[in-house]
Structure formats: C-alpha cells, structure tokens
SEGUPA-586347 format. One line per field, with one value per residue: residue number from 1; residue in one letter; x, z, y of N, C-alpha, C, O in turn. Coordinates in Angstrom, 3 decimals. Layout:
pos	(NUM|...);
code	(A|...);
n.u	(X|...);
n.w	(Z|...);
n.v	(Y|...);
ca.u	(X|...);
ca.w	(Z|...);
ca.v	(Y|...);
c.u	(X|...);
c.w	(Z|...);
c.v	(Y|...);
o.u	(X|...);
o.w	(Z|...);
o.v	(Y|...);
This chain:
pos	(1|2|3|4|5|6|7|8|9|10|11|12|13|14|15|16|17|18|19|20|21|22|23|24|25|26|27|28|29|30|31|32|33|34|35|36|37|38|39|40|41|42|43|44|45|46|47|48|49|50|51|52|53|54|55|56|57|58|59|60|61|62|63|64|65|66|67|68|69|70|71|72|73|74|75|76|77|78|79|80|81|82|83|84|85|86|87|88|89|90|91|92|93|94|95|96|97|98|99|100|101|102|103|104|105|106|107|108|109|110|111|112|113|114|115|116|117|118|119|120|121|122|123|124|125|126|127|128|129|130|131|132|133|134|135|136|137|138|139|140|141|142|143|144|145|146|147|148|149|150|151|152|153|154|155|156|157|158|159|160|161|162|163|164|165|166|167|168|169|170|171|172|173|174|175|176|177|178|179|180|181|182|183|184|185|186|187|188|189|190|191|192|193|194|195|196|197);
code	(X|X|X|X|X|X|X|X|X|X|X|X|X|X|X|X|X|X|X|X|X|X|X|X|X|X|X|X|X|X|X|X|X|X|X|X|X|X|X|X|X|X|X|X|X|X|X|X|X|X|X|X|X|X|X|X|X|X|X|X|X|X|X|X|X|X|X|X|X|X|X|X|X|X|X|X|X|X|X|X|X|X|X|X|X|X|X|X|X|X|X|X|X|X|X|X|X|X|X|X|X|X|X|X|X|X|X|X|X|X|X|X|X|X|X|X|X|X|X|X|X|X|X|X|X|X|X|X|X|X|X|X|X|X|X|X|X|X|X|X|X|X|X|X|X|X|X|X|X|X|X|X|X|X|X|X|X|X|X|X|X|X|X|X|X|X|X|X|X|X|X|X|X|X|X|X|X|X|X|X|X|X|X|X|X|X|X|X|X|X|X|X|X|X|X|X|X);
n.u	(1.087|2.830|4.922|6.442|7.903|6.864|4.258|4.804|5.781|3.496|1.753|3.096|2.882|0.086|-0.423|0.949|-0.582|-3.029|-2.290|-1.510|-3.898|-5.968|-5.217|-5.723|-6.526|-4.309|-2.922|-2.573|-3.372|-5.737|-7.564|-7.059|-9.413|-10.303|-8.695|-9.135|-11.222|-10.852|-8.253|-8.549|-10.090|-8.401|-6.236|-7.394|-7.458|-4.711|-3.299|-4.104|-4.167|-2.563|-4.278|-4.824|-2.999|-2.368|-4.778|-5.638|-3.406|-3.636|-6.074|-5.412|-3.631|-5.383|-6.914|-4.864|-4.037|-6.385|-6.404|-4.040|-4.633|-6.864|-5.982|-3.869|-5.164|-5.754|-7.823|-9.628|-9.326|-11.257|-13.425|-14.215|-16.621|-16.845|-16.040|-17.540|-19.562|-20.306|-18.089|-16.514|-17.754|-16.462|-14.687|-16.080|-17.034|-14.775|-13.759|-15.624|-14.993|-12.387|-12.983|-14.442|-12.455|-10.858|-12.566|-12.670|-10.013|-9.885|-11.346|-10.050|-8.382|-7.301|-6.881|-9.757|-13.031|-14.796|-13.460|-13.498|-16.267|-16.810|-15.210|-16.496|-19.080|-18.399|-17.096|-19.164|-20.988|-19.359|-18.906|-21.536|-22.130|-20.105|-20.836|-23.292|-22.481|-20.590|-21.858|-24.322|-23.551|-22.552|-24.846|-26.846|-25.602|-24.241|-24.101|-24.578|-26.778|-29.804|-32.554|-32.920|-34.253|-35.867|-36.449|-34.830|-32.319|-32.206|-32.260|-29.865|-28.088|-28.419|-27.763|-25.001|-23.950|-23.402|-21.349|-19.252|-18.972|-18.188|-15.685|-14.212|-14.307|-12.843|-10.222|-9.792|-10.091|-7.822|-5.886|-6.396|-5.617|-2.853|-2.181|-2.802|-1.116|1.462|1.412|1.291|3.720|5.540|4.906|5.620|8.314|9.367|11.089|9.446|7.247|7.690|7.181|8.304|10.266);
n.w	(-2.421|0.285|1.857|4.012|2.716|0.102|0.661|1.590|-0.745|-2.348|-0.841|-1.102|-3.887|-4.175|-2.633|-4.167|-6.506|-5.556|-4.814|-7.312|-8.786|-7.197|-6.619|-8.772|-8.985|-8.582|-10.904|-14.336|-16.523|-18.201|-15.936|-14.846|-13.912|-10.424|-8.359|-5.763|-4.485|-5.554|-4.660|-1.869|-1.865|-3.182|-1.442|0.814|-0.040|-0.540|1.709|3.968|7.408|7.948|8.452|10.782|10.904|8.258|6.971|8.444|7.711|4.891|4.869|6.151|4.252|2.099|3.113|3.466|0.791|-0.242|1.306|0.436|-2.309|-2.210|-0.722|-2.316|-4.355|-3.350|-1.550|1.564|3.447|5.290|4.627|2.184|-0.106|0.009|2.535|5.320|8.056|6.829|5.345|6.913|6.823|4.950|6.171|7.214|4.677|3.026|4.556|4.139|1.520|1.914|3.516|1.687|-0.180|1.573|2.233|-0.196|-0.275|1.928|1.019|-1.262|-3.322|-5.767|-9.075|-10.602|-11.973|-9.779|-7.964|-9.435|-9.573|-6.854|-6.463|-8.155|-6.959|-4.361|-4.899|-6.051|-3.868|-1.956|-3.188|-3.384|-0.639|0.091|-1.446|-0.233|2.289|1.640|-0.299|0.974|3.425|2.515|1.228|3.255|5.375|4.623|3.779|1.183|-0.050|-0.411|0.253|1.482|0.611|0.694|-1.871|-3.433|-2.426|-3.222|-6.019|-6.455|-5.371|-7.087|-9.537|-9.354|-8.633|-10.637|-12.295|-10.362|-9.690|-12.162|-12.621|-10.375|-10.859|-13.240|-12.434|-10.508|-12.155|-13.802|-11.846|-11.308|-13.738|-13.695|-11.365|-12.082|-14.287|-13.116|-11.357|-13.211|-14.565|-12.489|-11.937|-14.372|-14.387|-12.495|-12.212|-12.254|-13.460|-16.110|-19.196|-20.371|-23.298);
n.v	(-16.633|-16.223|-15.338|-12.900|-10.941|-10.994|-10.167|-7.588|-6.384|-6.526|-4.910|-2.451|-2.068|-1.903|0.375|2.285|2.154|3.137|5.755|6.771|6.715|7.736|10.283|11.947|14.572|16.046|16.266|17.369|15.959|13.754|11.812|8.388|5.845|5.789|3.525|2.757|1.234|-1.319|-1.745|-2.129|-4.457|-6.304|-6.182|-7.353|-9.970|-10.705|-9.812|-11.065|-11.644|-9.536|-7.545|-6.022|-3.958|-3.260|-2.594|-0.207|1.358|1.604|2.923|5.321|6.270|6.728|8.869|10.740|11.127|12.266|14.600|15.914|16.208|17.913|20.198|21.038|22.207|24.587|24.684|24.490|21.621|20.635|22.148|21.348|19.963|17.203|16.564|15.660|14.453|12.095|11.320|9.701|7.316|5.927|4.234|1.806|1.157|0.635|-1.399|-3.392|-4.095|-5.063|-7.300|-8.783|-9.543|-11.006|-13.107|-14.510|-15.346|-17.096|-19.263|-20.001|-22.316|-23.132|-21.720|-21.908|-22.735|-22.715|-21.042|-18.680|-18.173|-17.747|-15.490|-13.595|-13.443|-12.600|-10.192|-8.656|-8.577|-7.255|-4.769|-3.797|-3.517|-1.704|0.526|1.079|2.026|4.126|5.842|6.141|7.290|9.769|10.796|10.964|12.342|14.626|18.149|18.564|17.486|18.802|18.224|15.371|12.174|8.962|7.969|9.637|8.939|6.214|6.445|7.830|5.957|3.706|4.880|5.227|2.759|0.700|1.949|2.128|-0.573|-1.627|-0.323|-1.243|-4.002|-4.182|-3.495|-5.526|-7.740|-7.406|-7.835|-10.524|-11.682|-11.118|-12.547|-15.248|-15.498|-15.192|-17.385|-19.482|-19.105|-19.597|-22.252|-23.489|-22.973|-24.640|-27.764|-30.152|-29.158|-29.012|-30.636|-33.767|-34.246);
ca.u	(2.029|2.697|6.031|6.310|8.467|5.884|3.160|5.283|5.831|2.104|1.247|3.712|2.289|-1.294|-0.354|1.330|-1.742|-4.016|-1.768|-1.504|-5.243|-6.841|-4.737|-5.801|-6.726|-3.003|-2.288|-3.297|-3.814|-7.000|-7.325|-7.554|-10.385|-9.795|-8.572|-9.179|-12.108|-10.167|-7.076|-8.952|-10.526|-7.196|-5.460|-8.043|-7.068|-3.284|-2.697|-4.801|-3.264|-1.966|-5.379|-4.828|-2.213|-2.355|-6.023|-5.543|-2.380|-4.229|-7.118|-4.711|-3.102|-6.498|-7.235|-3.732|-4.108|-7.491|-5.964|-3.075|-5.321|-7.756|-5.232|-3.032|-6.030|-5.969|-9.054|-9.553|-9.715|-12.478|-14.527|-14.535|-17.963|-16.759|-15.732|-18.725|-19.568|-20.447|-16.781|-15.960|-18.388|-15.527|-14.014|-16.791|-17.178|-13.549|-13.601|-16.463|-14.197|-11.311|-13.548|-14.787|-11.230|-10.434|-13.455|-12.198|-8.741|-10.139|-11.905|-9.278|-7.451|-6.621|-7.616|-10.683|-14.365|-15.358|-12.805|-13.991|-17.643|-16.719|-14.665|-17.535|-20.113|-17.827|-16.839|-20.457|-21.480|-18.514|-19.147|-22.874|-22.013|-19.279|-21.665|-24.281|-21.836|-19.965|-22.863|-25.313|-22.963|-22.527|-26.201|-27.630|-24.909|-23.562|-24.978|-24.679|-28.117|-30.686|-33.734|-32.767|-35.447|-35.576|-36.468|-33.631|-31.172|-32.210|-31.861|-28.437|-27.395|-28.436|-27.061|-23.549|-23.511|-22.796|-20.032|-18.250|-18.761|-17.426|-14.297|-13.588|-14.169|-11.756|-8.944|-9.684|-9.850|-6.407|-5.123|-6.565|-4.765|-1.468|-2.054|-2.774|0.098|2.619|1.295|1.650|5.159|6.231|4.687|6.402|9.741|9.783|11.436|8.327|6.212|8.005|6.890|9.440|10.202);
ca.w	(-1.918|1.722|2.617|4.454|1.670|-0.978|1.140|1.636|-2.130|-2.778|-0.151|-1.727|-5.211|-4.005|-2.168|-5.325|-7.396|-4.980|-4.927|-8.718|-9.358|-6.322|-6.559|-10.112|-8.897|-8.515|-12.211|-15.360|-17.616|-17.944|-14.922|-14.972|-12.829|-9.084|-8.057|-4.305|-4.083|-5.916|-3.792|-0.588|-2.122|-3.484|-0.198|1.657|-0.537|-0.414|2.976|5.066|8.540|8.173|8.493|11.952|10.658|6.842|6.649|8.884|6.943|3.603|5.156|6.400|2.964|1.326|3.670|3.159|-0.632|-0.367|1.913|-0.462|-3.545|-1.948|-0.303|-3.428|-5.197|-2.622|-0.760|2.929|3.460|6.068|4.029|0.898|-0.064|0.354|3.945|6.172|8.866|5.929|4.832|7.775|6.451|4.093|6.942|7.032|3.241|2.567|5.301|3.438|0.383|2.478|3.950|0.474|-0.661|2.579|2.088|-1.351|0.096|2.839|0.267|-2.488|-3.374|-7.053|-10.054|-11.373|-12.098|-8.448|-7.418|-10.190|-9.132|-5.527|-6.646|-8.717|-5.942|-3.264|-5.390|-6.170|-2.518|-1.294|-3.815|-2.967|0.749|0.089|-1.969|0.794|3.305|1.138|-0.890|2.009|4.362|1.883|0.926|4.448|6.406|4.131|3.479|-0.271|-0.473|0.247|0.816|1.300|0.666|0.376|-3.330|-3.932|-2.063|-4.052|-7.378|-6.410|-5.131|-8.298|-10.611|-9.201|-8.298|-11.769|-12.658|-9.372|-9.834|-13.395|-12.409|-9.433|-11.529|-14.216|-11.711|-9.919|-13.279|-14.165|-10.789|-11.518|-14.876|-13.207|-10.409|-12.828|-15.097|-12.253|-10.880|-14.328|-14.812|-11.401|-12.137|-15.518|-14.081|-11.674|-13.048|-12.435|-14.253|-17.543|-19.779|-21.066|-24.571);
ca.v	(-15.647|-16.312|-14.788|-11.510|-10.074|-10.911|-9.320|-6.203|-5.905|-6.339|-3.719|-1.280|-1.896|-1.437|1.767|3.100|2.213|4.049|7.119|7.182|6.877|8.522|11.663|12.532|16.017|16.688|16.296|18.119|15.086|13.050|10.788|7.024|5.650|5.558|2.094|2.562|0.142|-2.560|-1.882|-2.717|-5.831|-7.086|-6.256|-8.347|-11.295|-10.986|-9.387|-11.729|-11.767|-8.219|-6.585|-5.128|-2.749|-2.874|-1.890|1.190|2.066|1.973|3.915|6.587|6.712|7.274|10.191|11.618|11.480|13.227|15.862|16.550|16.591|19.056|21.388|21.522|23.041|25.828|24.606|23.980|20.213|20.410|22.902|20.726|19.370|15.769|16.405|15.754|13.223|10.965|10.906|8.654|6.053|5.210|3.186|0.530|0.873|-0.017|-2.649|-4.374|-4.567|-5.881|-8.581|-9.521|-10.167|-11.987|-14.266|-15.266|-15.978|-18.222|-20.388|-20.213|-23.446|-23.010|-20.921|-22.734|-22.160|-22.477|-19.849|-17.532|-17.907|-17.142|-14.145|-12.721|-13.230|-11.827|-8.830|-7.950|-8.320|-6.256|-3.461|-3.375|-3.049|-0.497|1.620|1.421|2.862|5.356|6.722|6.437|8.246|11.089|11.268|11.269|13.109|15.833|19.268|18.692|17.065|19.774|17.569|13.927|11.341|7.575|7.838|10.309|8.108|5.015|6.836|8.129|4.693|2.873|5.586|5.115|1.399|-0.004|2.496|1.730|-2.008|-1.845|0.098|-2.169|-5.295|-4.093|-3.590|-6.864|-8.640|-7.288|-8.503|-11.971|-12.051|-11.108|-13.655|-16.515|-15.491|-15.460|-18.773|-20.354|-18.965|-20.295|-23.688|-23.938|-22.833|-25.775|-28.931|-31.081|-28.489|-29.149|-31.955|-34.395|-34.386);
c.u	(1.893|3.802|5.794|6.841|7.488|4.719|3.575|5.346|4.417|1.512|1.805|3.106|0.860|-1.328|-0.008|0.168|-2.791|-3.537|-1.891|-2.901|-6.159|-6.459|-4.803|-6.016|-5.399|-2.406|-3.178|-3.757|-5.088|-6.755|-7.760|-8.516|-9.704|-9.827|-8.764|-10.045|-11.447|-8.956|-7.456|-9.420|-9.317|-6.340|-6.064|-7.680|-5.606|-2.704|-3.433|-3.803|-2.572|-3.035|-5.333|-4.012|-2.233|-3.636|-5.986|-4.503|-2.919|-5.321|-6.492|-4.132|-4.203|-6.856|-6.120|-3.757|-5.234|-7.081|-5.026|-3.766|-6.180|-6.958|-4.336|-3.847|-6.341|-7.229|-8.760|-10.110|-11.066|-13.671|-14.954|-15.875|-17.945|-16.531|-16.972|-18.659|-19.692|-19.126|-16.242|-16.672|-17.520|-14.809|-14.785|-16.967|-15.950|-13.299|-14.459|-15.717|-13.073|-11.833|-13.984|-13.577|-10.731|-11.274|-13.008|-10.913|-8.953|-10.608|-11.053|-8.320|-6.624|-7.500|-8.457|-12.046|-15.006|-14.768|-13.308|-15.409|-17.653|-16.210|-15.738|-18.598|-19.605|-17.580|-18.135|-20.993|-20.688|-18.749|-20.527|-22.825|-21.202|-20.079|-22.723|-23.676|-21.343|-20.992|-23.908|-24.805|-22.958|-23.941|-26.922|-26.943|-24.141|-24.592|-25.205|-26.050|-29.122|-31.875|-33.636|-34.091|-35.044|-35.522|-35.223|-32.372|-31.094|-31.771|-30.372|-27.617|-27.299|-27.740|-25.557|-23.061|-22.802|-21.478|-18.927|-17.945|-17.911|-15.945|-13.567|-13.335|-13.042|-10.405|-8.749|-9.431|-8.404|-5.524|-5.219|-5.665|-3.296|-1.232|-1.912|-1.505|1.345|2.586|1.702|3.155|5.965|6.105|5.544|7.908|10.259|10.085|10.269|7.192|6.446|7.698|8.125|9.183|10.016);
c.w	(-0.400|2.498|2.954|3.394|0.523|-0.575|1.173|0.235|-2.635|-2.134|-0.792|-3.106|-5.119|-3.536|-3.334|-6.303|-6.857|-5.100|-6.365|-9.256|-8.505|-6.335|-7.907|-10.085|-8.876|-9.889|-13.222|-16.522|-17.214|-16.966|-15.371|-13.823|-11.496|-8.765|-6.578|-3.889|-4.383|-5.023|-2.480|-0.766|-2.342|-2.230|0.751|1.253|-0.208|0.977|4.179|6.185|8.880|8.388|9.641|11.732|9.192|6.446|7.161|8.110|5.582|3.776|5.374|5.101|2.110|1.805|3.344|1.700|-0.870|0.159|0.972|-1.728|-3.344|-1.607|-1.416|-4.424|-4.517|-1.787|0.645|2.939|4.125|5.537|2.683|0.994|0.281|1.846|4.788|7.098|8.002|5.374|5.629|7.591|5.454|4.858|6.851|5.563|2.733|3.318|4.668|2.234|0.859|2.850|2.753|-0.104|0.273|2.502|0.916|-0.983|0.993|2.090|-0.933|-2.348|-4.655|-7.987|-10.917|-11.404|-10.761|-7.821|-8.124|-9.774|-7.763|-5.623|-7.140|-7.661|-4.810|-3.683|-5.498|-4.783|-1.808|-1.871|-3.435|-1.543|0.832|-0.378|-0.959|1.835|2.735|0.569|0.153|3.017|3.788|1.706|2.189|5.423|5.907|3.874|1.974|-0.810|0.308|0.939|0.604|1.444|0.312|-1.135|-3.947|-3.635|-2.987|-5.482|-7.424|-6.247|-6.410|-9.475|-10.564|-8.965|-9.469|-12.226|-11.657|-9.463|-11.066|-13.192|-11.487|-10.091|-12.550|-13.520|-11.097|-11.017|-13.748|-13.126|-10.929|-12.655|-14.446|-12.278|-11.141|-13.674|-14.283|-11.754|-11.976|-14.601|-13.746|-11.591|-13.273|-15.276|-13.215|-12.570|-13.273|-13.230|-15.740|-18.016|-20.482|-22.557|-25.822);
c.v	(-15.581|-15.609|-13.323|-10.548|-9.900|-10.019|-7.852|-5.602|-5.630|-5.094|-2.450|-1.008|-1.375|0.014|2.692|3.241|3.183|5.499|7.614|7.453|7.738|9.999|12.362|14.036|16.765|16.932|16.992|17.243|14.359|11.897|9.394|6.805|5.320|4.060|1.782|1.382|-1.200|-2.800|-2.552|-4.166|-6.741|-7.246|-7.285|-9.768|-11.608|-10.713|-9.956|-12.004|-10.464|-7.141|-5.598|-3.865|-2.324|-2.145|-0.445|2.001|2.499|3.016|5.296|7.149|7.336|8.682|11.183|12.058|12.486|14.598|16.615|17.043|17.835|20.307|21.918|22.327|24.369|25.847|24.103|22.558|20.020|21.193|22.308|19.993|17.886|15.542|16.701|14.555|11.972|10.463|9.727|7.317|5.277|4.092|1.860|0.153|0.115|-1.324|-3.750|-4.940|-5.477|-7.266|-9.427|-10.241|-11.250|-13.261|-15.144|-16.015|-17.193|-19.464|-20.806|-21.401|-23.392|-22.195|-21.853|-22.052|-21.841|-21.215|-18.589|-17.167|-17.247|-15.712|-13.182|-12.409|-12.348|-10.379|-8.039|-7.612|-7.231|-4.863|-2.929|-2.815|-1.764|0.707|2.036|2.355|4.186|6.331|7.110|7.443|9.657|11.638|11.744|12.223|14.315|16.919|19.431|18.294|17.912|19.111|16.061|13.189|9.921|7.360|8.475|9.506|6.902|5.334|7.095|6.849|3.866|3.549|5.333|3.689|0.714|0.613|2.105|0.235|-2.301|-1.488|-0.866|-3.515|-5.282|-4.244|-4.975|-7.898|-8.602|-7.975|-10.026|-12.441|-12.111|-12.294|-14.993|-16.603|-15.804|-16.898|-19.754|-20.303|-19.703|-21.801|-24.230|-23.860|-23.969|-26.977|-29.883|-30.464|-28.598|-30.552|-32.485|-34.409|-34.095);
o.u	(0.967|3.631|5.052|6.289|7.301|4.246|2.787|5.001|4.175|0.843|1.071|2.846|0.464|-2.166|-0.603|-0.047|-3.372|-4.323|-2.325|-3.074|-7.043|-7.300|-4.021|-5.717|-5.358|-1.476|-4.373|-4.455|-5.471|-5.837|-8.691|-8.439|-8.666|-10.867|-8.571|-9.644|-11.482|-8.667|-6.754|-9.169|-9.228|-5.786|-5.331|-7.602|-5.307|-1.714|-3.386|-2.720|-2.050|-2.713|-5.759|-4.307|-2.125|-3.591|-6.274|-4.694|-2.690|-5.481|-6.975|-4.144|-3.980|-7.075|-6.390|-3.525|-5.058|-7.370|-5.200|-3.518|-6.220|-7.232|-4.064|-3.286|-7.101|-7.668|-7.784|-11.233|-11.929|-14.806|-15.957|-16.223|-18.934|-16.797|-17.384|-17.776|-19.233|-19.031|-15.583|-16.244|-17.801|-14.373|-14.194|-17.042|-16.080|-12.696|-14.061|-15.802|-12.834|-11.206|-13.904|-13.662|-10.241|-10.756|-12.972|-10.747|-8.275|-10.299|-11.306|-7.551|-5.408|-8.690|-7.953|-12.198|-15.680|-15.488|-13.518|-15.729|-18.407|-16.719|-15.877|-18.977|-20.311|-17.827|-18.195|-21.411|-21.267|-18.787|-20.676|-23.405|-21.568|-20.009|-23.024|-24.288|-21.642|-20.992|-24.332|-25.535|-23.311|-24.201|-27.538|-27.623|-23.452|-25.789|-25.935|-26.438|-29.273|-32.165|-34.207|-34.930|-33.999|-34.648|-34.631|-31.475|-30.015|-31.003|-29.687|-26.587|-26.223|-27.179|-24.909|-21.863|-21.699|-20.547|-17.806|-16.792|-17.010|-15.062|-12.438|-12.273|-12.350|-9.553|-7.653|-8.645|-7.821|-4.534|-4.240|-5.022|-2.582|-0.209|-1.006|-0.890|2.189|3.621|2.381|3.784|6.959|7.078|6.129|8.681|11.460|9.407|10.106|6.267|5.555|7.934|8.883|8.052|10.192);
o.w	(0.130|3.681|2.274|3.200|0.025|-1.373|0.823|0.047|-3.279|-2.803|-1.001|-3.455|-5.895|-3.989|-3.476|-6.866|-7.614|-5.456|-6.605|-10.100|-9.040|-6.087|-8.165|-11.068|-9.121|-10.025|-12.999|-17.415|-16.044|-17.159|-16.160|-12.829|-11.458|-8.889|-6.174|-3.025|-3.557|-4.667|-2.024|0.097|-1.754|-1.983|1.421|2.096|0.343|1.366|5.273|5.939|9.983|8.492|9.491|12.314|8.906|5.674|6.391|7.877|5.159|2.930|4.853|4.881|1.467|0.992|2.989|1.401|-1.616|-0.455|0.739|-2.175|-4.208|-2.153|-1.466|-5.247|-5.045|-1.356|0.882|2.492|3.592|5.942|2.112|2.051|0.795|2.360|4.937|6.940|8.399|4.971|5.072|8.140|5.148|4.255|6.442|5.232|2.087|2.775|4.664|1.959|0.277|2.539|2.801|-0.475|-0.171|2.683|1.028|-1.341|0.835|2.487|-1.547|-1.391|-4.633|-7.740|-11.835|-10.920|-10.617|-7.221|-7.487|-9.635|-7.529|-4.942|-6.610|-7.484|-4.355|-2.910|-5.082|-4.543|-1.135|-1.127|-3.188|-1.267|1.559|0.221|-0.836|2.215|3.281|0.918|0.213|3.423|4.471|1.999|2.188|6.227|6.690|3.767|1.543|-1.900|1.520|2.096|-0.350|2.278|-0.299|-1.628|-4.873|-4.471|-3.493|-6.083|-8.335|-6.897|-6.767|-10.329|-11.607|-9.085|-9.295|-12.526|-12.057|-9.329|-11.012|-13.552|-11.771|-9.907|-12.708|-13.956|-11.162|-10.827|-14.056|-13.475|-10.695|-12.546|-14.798|-12.381|-10.849|-13.764|-14.712|-11.727|-11.704|-14.840|-14.060|-11.426|-13.154|-15.890|-13.198|-13.577|-14.386|-13.634|-16.544|-17.307|-21.102|-23.017|-26.688);
o.v	(-14.967|-15.315|-12.615|-9.465|-8.790|-9.210|-6.973|-4.435|-4.609|-4.306|-1.484|0.144|-0.505|0.794|3.761|4.315|3.960|6.376|8.740|8.333|8.406|10.863|13.278|14.714|17.971|17.727|17.180|17.723|14.346|11.101|9.237|7.527|4.660|3.414|0.636|0.602|-2.112|-3.942|-3.455|-5.007|-7.820|-8.318|-8.013|-10.661|-12.667|-11.333|-9.393|-12.535|-10.306|-5.957|-4.453|-2.821|-1.131|-1.187|0.471|3.194|3.632|3.896|6.301|8.360|8.361|9.580|12.330|13.230|13.449|15.625|17.811|18.162|18.711|21.376|23.117|23.051|25.181|26.914|23.392|22.323|19.322|20.941|22.734|19.466|17.364|14.456|17.852|13.712|10.901|9.304|8.850|6.301|4.118|3.112|0.861|-1.030|-0.925|-2.250|-4.915|-6.136|-6.535|-8.279|-10.654|-11.412|-12.288|-14.363|-16.370|-17.181|-18.208|-20.587|-21.842|-21.486|-23.581|-22.000|-22.500|-20.930|-20.821|-20.417|-17.557|-15.987|-16.303|-14.822|-12.080|-11.251|-11.448|-9.453|-6.881|-6.479|-6.379|-3.883|-1.732|-1.766|-0.840|1.780|3.224|3.353|5.249|7.512|8.263|8.347|10.618|12.805|12.810|12.859|14.969|16.653|20.325|18.715|17.763|19.414|15.531|13.529|9.700|6.648|7.920|9.400|6.591|4.583|6.630|6.674|3.385|2.862|5.236|3.431|0.196|-0.134|1.789|-0.174|-3.137|-2.266|-1.266|-4.108|-6.288|-5.018|-5.532|-8.826|-9.642|-8.619|-10.735|-13.485|-13.050|-12.972|-15.774|-17.665|-16.590|-17.564|-20.744|-21.334|-20.359|-22.538|-25.306|-24.596|-24.238|-27.183|-30.383|-31.168|-28.325|-31.531|-31.739|-34.560|-34.952);
C-alpha cells in the first residue's frame, strides 16, 4: 500500500479504531480492549514517510479522546489520577510502537516466515519499550504510588506487561490477516494471478 489515498484510508481506519476502543468510558456497554498500542504499531508499518505529521496527529487524538472520556464523566481532566507528569511519557511509549512497526516495514518484502519472525520480535521489543515508558512514567511520576520502590515498580511492570502484549498482539494479528487477505485477493484478481484451466 503505497499511494497517498491508501495511506489516508488506513489512517482514518486506525483513528476510528482508537476512538472506538480508547473511549470506552463514554459508553455504558462492556468495553472491548483498547487498541491504541496496536494502532501506533500498525501506523508505523503502513504510514512510513508520514511520521512527521501522522504520529503527532494520532498522539493528539489519543489525548483528545482521554480528555473527552474524563470530562464527560464530570471530572476535571487535570485532576484525574492518570494525569501527572508521567502521562507525557506516553509520547516516547507510543513512538517506540511506531518505530517497531516502521522497522518491520523497512525489512518487509513478502508475507513469509522471515517476515513473521521479524514482526513477532519487533512487536515484543516495541511493547516492552512502550511498557517501560508508559508504566514507568506513571509509577515514578504520579502521586498514585505512595512509596515507589524498584521492587514495586518491577512487580507492577511484569503484572501488566503480558496483558498489554496479548491485547496488542491480537489486534496486530487481525491486521496481518486482513493484510494477507487483501494481498491475496489483489494477486488473484490480476490476470497473471489466475491459473489456466
């Protein structure tokens, strides 16, 4: 997917996915897991070359969704327990995910075992780095942790790492299925992609 139109459609779909899953506080039904981490990873893959403006746009959207979700509950955005100097560690956290997706894109030639291995390694590395920034920023710089300690930070980090990795991997896995499915459909739709006979 190289055309500007395709990238614009992908950006719009990723933005809609983030709004729909990150803003679960706005709705009264059971939320689906937040796709924000996967959105930044997937965007890094598909929107390579647009990072200078697409990454800040998605970052601003994430903050806007948080603002709307918190204020619609009647709370002051800046008084919410999530709002601390640690909140701004989401910028390097999400950038780590973006770079993970971008790394896969730079090396990607076709959907094969090598690409899958790179995707898995890059996704794990990006999620580990993202968790270091996001969880570490909250743990060390918010008032929510009364007595921070290295042991307490490590327990908190490891308690949340696998759930975040699982959720991100599910969304990225679904994106891989869609990507491969569309690539196959395009290949089969071309005259040389059909077998004679």
